[in-house]
N, C-alpha and C positions, 0 to 999 in steps of 0.2 A: 571220655577217655581221650587220650592223646593219640598220636600216630601210634603205630604199633610199637612206638616206644610206649606202652599204654599210656598215652595219658589216659588205667584200668580203668573196669567199667568204671572202675569208676574212673576209669580211665578213660581221656581222649586217648586213643591208643594207636601206635604204629609199631609193628614189629620190626625191630632193627635187623634181626637175623633169625635163622632157624632156631626154634626153641629159645628165642631171645626175648628181649624186652619188647613190649608193645606199648606205644604211647597211649592209656587208661588202661594196658593189658599186655599181652604177649602174643607172639605168633608161634607156630610150631612147625617142625618138620616131622613128617611121618613117612613110612614106606608104602609099598604097594602090597596090600593084604591079599591073600588068596581065599578061596572058599566062599561060603555063604556071605552075602552082603548084609550084615546086621548093624552097619554103622547108622548113625542118626540120619533121619531124613527130614525133609521140610515139614512133614506131618508131625514129627516129634517136636518141631519148633513151637508148636502151639502152646506147649507147656512152658516154654521159655519166653513167650511173648505176650503174656497176660498183663493187663494194666497193674501198676503198683498201687497199693492202697496206703492210706495214712492212718497210723494207729493212735489210739487214745491212751489215757493214763493206765487203764487196765492192761492193755497190750504191752505197755512199756515197763510194767512192773516185773522185777525178777523174783525168783531165779528163772533162768531159761528152762524150757521144757526138757525134761530128762531124755537122754538117748537110750532107747531100749537096750538092756544088757550091759550098759556101760560100767566099767570098773575104774578104780582109781589107782594111781601109782605108776612108776616106770618112766622111762625117757624115750621120746620119739626122735629118731635120727632123720635129719633133713638133708637130702642130696641137692646141691646146687652146683652149676658149672662156673659161676662167678659170684663176686660179692654182691650184696644188696646195693641197689643204686643210691638209695638214701634211707636214713632212719629218722631224720627230722620231719615231722608231719608236714610242715609248710613246703617242703621240697618234694613230697611224694606225689608223683603223677605217673608212675610206671607200675606195671603189674606185680613184679616181685615185691616191691616195697608196700604196695597196697595189700597184698596177701599177708605180709609180715605185720602190718599195722594192727590187724585185728587181735594179735597176741599181746601187744603192749600198749596200744593207744586207744583213747576213747574220745568221741566228739559229742556235740549236742544231740545228734541223731545217728541212727545206724539202720542197716537193712536186716530185718528178721526174715528168715526163710523157713517155710514149712517143709515137710517130707515130700511134697509134690512140686517143690520149686517155686511156689507162690511167694511173692515178696511184699512185705509190709514195712513202711518206714516207721520206726518207733523212736521214742525218746531214749537216748543212751545215757548221758549224764543229765539230760532234761527229762521232765516228767511225762512229756508226750512229744508228738512229732511237730508241734508248734501250733499256735493259734494266730490266725490271720484276721486282720480288720482293715478298714479303709480300702475296701475293694482289692485286697491282696498286696497293698503297698506297705503295710505294717505287719510285722511278725513278732510275736512275743514268746519267749521261752522262760520257763521256771526251772531252776536246778533242783535235782533230787537231793535228799539228805544222805550223808554218809559217803560222799565221793571224795576220795583222798588220793594224793600221789604216793609213790612208793616210800617216801620219807614221812608219811603221815600228815602232810600239809593239806588242810581242807581246801577244796576247789570252790572258788567263788566267781561271781560275775566278772570281777576284775581280771581273772585269768582268761575268761572267754574274750573279753575286750582286748586283752594283750595278744591273744592268739590271732585275732583278726587284724589288729593294727600292725603287728610285726610283719605281716605279709605285704605291707606297703613299702617296707624298707628294702634296700638292695641286698640285704643279708639273704633274702628269699628271692630266688630267681628261676626255680625250676618246677614250681607247683601250679595248681589250678588258680585261675584268676576270676572265676565267675562272680563270687560274692563281692570282691573288691570293685570289680567293674560295675556291678549293679548298684553299689553304694555310691561310687565316686566317678563313674565314667571310665572310658577306655584309657585315658591318661591318668589313672588313679594315683600313681605314685606322687604326683604333684600335690595331692591333698594332704599327704603326711610323708614327706621325703625320707625322714629318718625313722619312720615307724614310731613306736612309743619310747625309743631309746634315749631321747633327749627331753623327756617329760611332757611332750605334747600329745594330744589326743584328738580323735575325730569329734566333731561337735555332737551334742546330744540329739540334734535334729537328724543325724545320720545313724549313730550307734549310741544307744542309751543304756545305762546300768543304774536304775533308780535305787536299787538296794543290792545286797550281797547275793540274792537268789534270782534276780530278774535281769534278763537281757532283751532289749528291744531293737529290732532292725527297722530302719525307715528308708524305703526305696522311692525313687521318683516314678517308677512304673510298677504295675503288679508283677510279682514274681512267684507264680504258683508252684514252681519247681524247687523253691528254697529248701524244703525238708530233704529232698534228694541230694541237692548240692552239698548241704551240710553233712551228709552221710559219707562224703568222700573222705578218704584218709588224709587228704591235704588240709582239711579243716579240723583235724583232731586237736585237742587242747594241749597247749604248751604252757605249763604253770609259770607265772611271772617270776617266782623265786628261783626257778630251775633254769631259766633261759640263759644259755651261754653263747648266744649268737651263732657264729659260724661253727664253733666247737660242738654245738648241740647235735649236729648231724652224726657225730661219732659216739655220743653218750647221752641219749635222750632219757628223760624220766618217765617212768611207767605209770599209767592209770589203769591198765588192763590186768588180766589174770597172771601175766608173766612179766618178768623184768630181766634186764641184761646182767648177767653175772660175769661174763668174760667176752671180750671181743678182740680178735686178732685180724686186723684189716687184710682183706684179700684171702684169708685162710679159713677162719672159723668163728662161730658165734655160739655162746651158750646162754640159754634162758632158764631161769628157775622160777618157782612160784613167787608171786607178789603177795605178801601177807596182808597188804593194805587194801586189796581188792575184795569187795563184798558181793557175793553172788546175789544177794537180795536186791541189789541195785541194778542188776544186769540181766536183761531178758534175751540176750543174744549169745553170750559166750559161756563156756564151761571151763573148769580147771581140773579135768580128769587126770591128766598126767603130771608128773613132778616137774617136767621141763622138756626142752627141745635142744638138741645138739645139731647145729648147722655145720656142714662141711662144704665150703664154697670153692672146691677145686676138682670136683668130679664131673667130667664131661658127660654129654648126653648118652653116648655109647656105653660108657662105663656104668652109668646109673642103671640103664636098662639091663646090662649084663648081670650086675649084682642082684637086682630085684628079681630077675628071671631065675637065678640060681636059688634065691631065697634061703640063704644060709647065714648063721650067726647074726651079726648086727643088722643085716639087711631085712630080717624078719620084722624088725621094728622100724623100718624106714619108709619114707615117702618121697615121691617127686614133688617138688614145691610148685614151681611154675614151668619147669621143663616138661617135655613130652617124650613119649617112647621114641627111641632111635629109629629112624626110617629103615635102616638096613636090617633091623631086628623085628620090625613090626609083624611080618608074616609069621615069625616064630612065636611071638606073643599071642597073636590071634589064633594060631594053630594049636596052642597048648591050652587044653581045657582048664587046668589048674591055674595057669597064669592069667588066662582071660577073665577068670572069676575075680581076679585082683586088679581089675582096671576100672576106671571111671571115664565116661565119654559124654560129649555133648557139643552143642554149638558154642563157639566163642563169639565174642561181641565184634569181631573184626571182619571187615570186607577189604579184600585186596583189589586194587584198581590200577589200570595203566593211566597215569596222569599225563595230560598234555600241557605243555608250557604254552599258554595262550599268548605270551609275548613273543614267541618264536614266529618268524615270518611264515614258515611252512605250516605251522599248526593253527594259524588264524582262520583258515578255510574249514568250515564245519564239514563239508563233504569229504575232506581229507581225513578229518578226525573220525567221521562215521565209517569211512572205508577201512581204516585201521581197526576200528572196533569190530566190524563184521569179520575181519580177517583173523583176529586173534583165536588161536586154538585153545579155548578155555580149558577143555578137559585135559589137554597135555600139560597145561600149567598146574592143574590140580595134581596130576600124577607126579610132578616134580616136588610136590609138598605133601607126599604121603598118600596119594590116591583117595579113595572114598573115606578113609578114616582121618584124613588131614584136611579135606575141604570138599566143597560142592559148587558146581558151576553157578555163577551169580547172574540174575536177570537185572538187578538194580544195585543201588549204592547203600541201601539200608539192610542191616543184618536180620536174620530170622529171630534174633533175640529182642527185637523192638516191638512194642505193642502195635498192632495193626499191620504186621508184616503180611504182604500179599505174595504167596508162593507162585502165583500165576503171572506176576508182572515180569514181562520179558520182551521189551520193545525191539531188541536186536536178534530175536529168534534163537537164542543160545540153547534153549531146552530141546529144540528140534535138531539143531545143528551145533552140538557142543564143541566141535572142533573147527568151527568157523564156516564162513560162506565166502570163499575167495571170488566166486563169480559176481556176487553182489558188490564186493569190495572193488573189483576191477571196473564195474559199471560206474560206480560213484567217482572213481579216479578219472575215468574218461570224461565224465560230465564236468569235472573240476579242471580239465585241461592239464592234467598231471604230466610232468616230463620225467621219463624214465632216467634213472641215475641220480635223482634228487637225494641229497645226503640228509640223513637223520642221525642225530646224536642221542643214543640211548644210554642212560646212566643206570648202573646196577650195583648192588651191594656185593662185596666179595665173600659171600657165604656160599655153602654148597647149593642151597636153594636158589640164591640170586644168580649164580653162575649157570645152573641148569636152565633156569627160566630165560636167561639172556640168550642162550643158544636157540631156544624155541621162538622167542620174539624175533630175533635177527633172521632166522630162516624164513618165517612167515612173511615178514615185510620185504625181505630181499626178493622173494618170489613175486611180489607185486611190482617190483621194479625199483624199489628204494635201495639206496646204498647206505646200509646201517652201520654207523660207527659206534661200536660198543665202548663205553667209558667206565672202567672199574673204579669204585669208591670204597674206601675202608668202611666196614660195618659201623665202626664207632662214630664216624662223622657223616654217615650217609644222609640222614635227615637234615643235618646242619647245612650240608652242601646243596641239596635240592630245595631247601627252604629259603635260599637266597633269591631275592627278586631278580637279580641280574645273573642268574646261573646260566651256564653256556649250553644247557641240554634242551632237547626238544621233547623228550618224554622219559618217564621213569615209573617203576612200580612203587606204589605206596600203599600202606595199610592204615586203617583207622577204625577205632571202636568207640562205642558210646561211653560216656562218663556215668550215666545212669539211664534207665530205660525210657528214653525220650528222644525222638528225632532231633530235638533242639541241640543235643550235644554232639550231633554229627553234622547236620546241615549248617548250623551257625558257624562253628569254628573252621570248617573246611570249604564252605561255598559262599560265605557272606563277603560281598565285595568291599564292605567297610573294614574288613579285617585283613586286607591284603597288605602285607608288611614283611620285612626281613625277619626270618625266624618263625613266622606264623605258619600254621598248617594248611593255609589256602595254597596248596602246592601248584595248582593250575593257574592261579591268579585270576580266577573268574570274578567278574564284576558286572553282573547282569541286573539291570534295574528292576525287572519283574521279580527275580529271585530275592533281591534285597527287600523289596516291598512286602513280599509274602513272609519273609523272616520277621520283619518288624511287627507284622500283624499277629503271627503265631505266638511269639514269645509273651504276649500279654493276655492270651486267651486261656480259658480253663482247658484242661487236658482233652476232654471229649470234643470240644469245638476246635481246638488247636490241631487235633489229629487230621481233620479234613484239609486244613491249610498246609500242614506239613506234607501231606500226600500230593497236593497241588504243586508245592515247591519242588518236591522230589521229581515229579514227572517233568516239570519245566527244566530242571537241571539235566536229567538224563536224555530227554528227547529234544528239548528246545535248544540246549546249549552243548551238551556232551563235553564237559571239561575233563572227565575221567571215565574211561571205559570200564564197566564192571567186569571183573574177571572171576573171582570166587569167594564164597563165604568160608571162613576158617572154622575148623573143628579141633577139638581137644581129645587126646587120649593119653591118660597117665596110668602108671603102674605103682603099686604099693606092696609092702611086705605082708606075709600071711598072719602076722600077729597084730596087725592094725585093725581096730574096730571102729565102727561109725563112719567109714569112708563112703562118701557119696559125691556126686558132681554138684557143684554150686552154680545155680542159675546166675547169681549176682556176680561172682568173681570169674566164672568160666574155668575154674580149677577145682581141685579137691577142696571140699568144705573144711577149712581149718578149725572151725569152731566146735565141731562135734567129735573129734578124734579121741580114741582111748586105746589102751593095749588090752587085748583079750586075756593075756597072761602077764600081768605087770612084773 
C-alpha cells in the first residue's frame, strides 16, 4: 500500500487526512469513547496476521460461497465525503478506489476471505493463483472460460498483456509499479516508453502470450509474492478494445458484477448489474443487490449522523472508506442498537514521525532517539479517536502483517505510553544539544493534523527545541514531504502494506535504492545493512523471508531510527439496519464489499 494515500492493502498507503485516503488504504479519525474498552487489541490481531495461502483450481472455481440468509434485490446507498480518486485500474493505489474496484474490476488473481478473516489468493480471471517454475522466476497463468467485459467481448491473453504494457506508458502515473519493476527494472518506462499504444510490445522473454488463454511472466529474480501483487486493484484487466487512455479513468469498462450506469464527477455515481458477469467464474464476489448509489458529497459528521438516526434511505446505507465521526464516537459506542451496526478492526497503517535524515539536526541518531522517547504516543492516539482509532505502536510493522510481534517495543512505549522525557533529556545531553535549536515540523491541515501538531510541538519545546510548525494543505501534503530537498526536519507519515508481507512496507519506505523525489522513502534512509537485507528477503520463500524481514525491521527501528513509531491505526464504521452480510474485511481494512445484501430488498 502506499502512504496512507493507501497506496490499499493493497495499498502502499498513507492517509492524507482524517477519514481520508491512505496510500494502499485510508486513515481515519475517531473520537474518545467512554465505557468498557471493547475495541480491538493486539491479541485480536492474531486473526489478522495469519500467513496468506495460495489457492488451486478448486479454490478458484465459482460461484463464491453463499452468505447465510442473503437475499437478492434492492440498492445500497454509499456515503462518501469526496469523489473516488481513480476508476482506471492502472491508476488505483488508494483505499477508496481499491474498495470500489471489487465491484467492477477483475484481475488475474484476487483475495478470497473466509468468515474468520483468513486470506487465500485465488485465480480471479485465471484458473488458479499461478504456477511457478524456474525457481520462482517464471509464472504461468491460464485464463478461465466465460470471462467477458460488459459489452460481451471475450477476455484473452492479449488483454492481459495490454493491461501490463499500458502501465509502462505515461498515461499511467499513479498506480503500483511492482510488476513493471520486477519485469524491467526500476527505470522500467524505458523498456516500452509509449506502452502498447504505438504497436510495440515487451519481448516474449519478459512477457509471453503463446495462445489466447496463456500468460507467462519471466523475471530476472524469483518473485514469490507475484500472486499477491497481481491481486492489487492496480493490475485489474483493461480490455484492449475498451482502452481510451486518459479518458478511461472516467468511464472504465466492467468485468465485475456491476457496471457504471451514471457518473457525475464530484457528486454521484450509480452502479447497476453487469449482465455479462458470470458467477460461475467468480469465487470471490456476489451480485446480491441490484446496484449501488454513491453520493460523494457527504462529510464524515453527516454520514455518522444519518446512520445513527437510521431513517429512510440511511437504513440501506454504508460508510465506504470513511469512519465514524470522532465527535460522535461516544454516542455510537454508547448506543446499543447503533453499536450492533458497526464493524471494527486493525487497519494496515502505521503512523510514524519521520525524520528527514538530510537535515543537519536530524543526522545525529541520539537526537532522533531522544525525540522518539519524548513523543507522547497515547496523546497522539487520543487525537485520532482514542482506543477505537488507534493503539500505541512499538515498531513500524502493523498488527495485520504475518509474524507481528506484539511485545516488540524497543523504546518502552507500552510501559510509558506518554513518553519518557527524562530519557530524552539524557540523550540530548550526551549529544551536546543546544537549547533553542530550531526544528521545522510539517503537518497536514486536517483536524487530526492540527491537534497532533500541538502535541508534538509542546513535547519538543519542553525539551528545549524551538519548534516551527509548518502547515501544508492535505491535498499536497505527501507531495511536499516527498521531495528530496524539502525544507522540513520532521513530519507525521502513515504507510500500510499492499498485501500481507513486510516487503510492501520495508522495501518502498526504507530501501535506500528507492530514495527519489516523489518516492515514499520520506526519511531518505540509505543504510547498507538494511539494503542488503531487503535484497536478500525479496528472493526468499515466505517462511525464510520472515526471519530476514524481522532482522531488517529491528535494524531500521533500533540501528537507524529514521521514523519513530507512534501508533497502529484502527477502523470503526457504521452501517444502516437493513444492511445484511456486513463484516470487517481483513484484506481491505473496511466493510467487506463483496458480501453485502439488503435484509428487506
